[in-house]
N, C-alpha and C positions, 0 to 999 in steps of 0.2 A: 329478340333485342332489336331495339329501335335503331333506325338507320338515319344518318344525316340527310338533310334535304338533298333531293336528286337534281332538282332544277337550280339554275344560276341563283345563288343567294350570297349573302355576305359570308366571307371566309371566317372560319372558326379559329380564333387565335389561341395558341397554346399557352401563353402566359396568363391570358384572361381566364382560360379554363382551370389553370392551376391555382390561381388566386380564389376563384369561386369555389373550387373544392376545399380549399384550406379554410376560407372564412365562412362559407355557408353550405359545406358538403353534407352536414347532417340534415339539412333541409332539401337536399338534392339540387341545389343551384346549378352545379356544374353539369348535371344531366340535363337540365331544362335548357342551359345554354347550347350544349352539344346536339340534343335530339328533339328539343321542343317541349311544350307544356304537356303534350300527350304521353310523354314518356312514363310508363308504369313504374320502372325502378327509380326514377326521380321521385315520385310520389311516395314510394316505399321507404325511402330514406328517412322520412319524417316520423315514422311510426316508432322505431326504437329511440329516436331522439326524444320524442314526446314522452314516451314511458319513462325514460331516464330522468328528465326534468320533473315528472311527477314523482318519482323517487327522491329527488332532491327536496322537493316540497314536502314529502312525507317525513323525511329526516328532520327538516326544519320545524315541522309541526309537532310530530310525535317522539322525536329524539332518535338517537342511533340504535335503541333496541327494537325498532320496528322492523320485523322480519320481512314484510314485503319490500321495504326499500333495500334490503340486502340483495334482492333479486333484480330490482328495477335500476339501481344506481350503476352496475356494471354495463347496462345497455347503453347508458349515455358515454361511458368510456369507450365502448366498442364503436359507437357511432362516430365519436371524435377520432379514433384511431383509423377507422375506414376512410373517413374524409381526408385526413392527412396522408394516407397511403395513396389515394387516388390522386392528390395534388402532387405527390412525389413522381408517381408513375407518368402522369401527363408531362410534367416539367422535364423529366429525363428521357422522354421518347425522342428518338432522332427525328429531324425535320421531314425526311423523305417518308417515314412511316406515318408521322402525324398527318401530313398532307394526303397521303394515300388514303387514310382512314377517315378523317373528317373533312377534307377538302378535295374530293376526287376530281374536281374540274380544274384544279390548279396544278401548276408544275410542281415537281417534288421539292425543288428548293425555293418555294414561295415564302415570303416573309412571315406569313401567318404561323408557320411551324418553326421559326427561328427561336433559339435560345437567347435571352437578353438578361441582363443583370437583375431585372425584377423577377424573372423566372428562377434564377439562382437563389435570390432572397426568399422566395416562396418555398424552395426545397429546404433551405436552412430552418426556416420557422416551422414548416410541417415536420421536419425531423425532431425538432425540440418539442413541439407541443405534442405531437404523436407518441414519442416516447415516454413523455411525462404522463400523459392520459393513460397509456398502456400500463405503466409501473404502478400508478395510482389505483387503477382498477384491480390490478392483480393483488396489491397489498391489501385493499379494502375487503375483496372477496375472500382471500385466505385468512385475514384477520377474523372476519365474521364466522367463517367456517370452523376455525379452531375454537373460537369462544363458544360456539354452539355445541361442538363436541365435548367441551369441558363441562358446560351446564348440563348436558344430558348424562354424562359420566357421574356428576355429582348427584343428580337426581335418582339415577339407578342405584348408587351406592347407599343412599339413605333409606 
């Protein structure tokens, strides 16, 4: 796991990290903010997001019967859910723990780890969007699975 910078550097703000996770978590923006551009996990966030967006493109091009899009679309949902979960975890982390983990050179009650109104708004929006993405991904996946089972059952019975 990547570590925050060890030398004196700008403090990592909890509110900024929560908003970056919410807005660009699927692309790893929050990881790059916290750990730098060399963070492998930050770059790994983009892979399922790109595959999920490819699934959206396939649905728009080939329609909902495209079987590959059935696999790819839930990846986008999972990326959105993971990003929203990261935003929630960051925003709800106590200031002392945030500063100990991401700002080790600062005092435990440094303002960088403080919870503000913008932090609370990020939690509320992340809950709404994350729950919607999770339920939509589940609904799409189960619908496609059961439609496929019915099609195969009809094909076998003929």
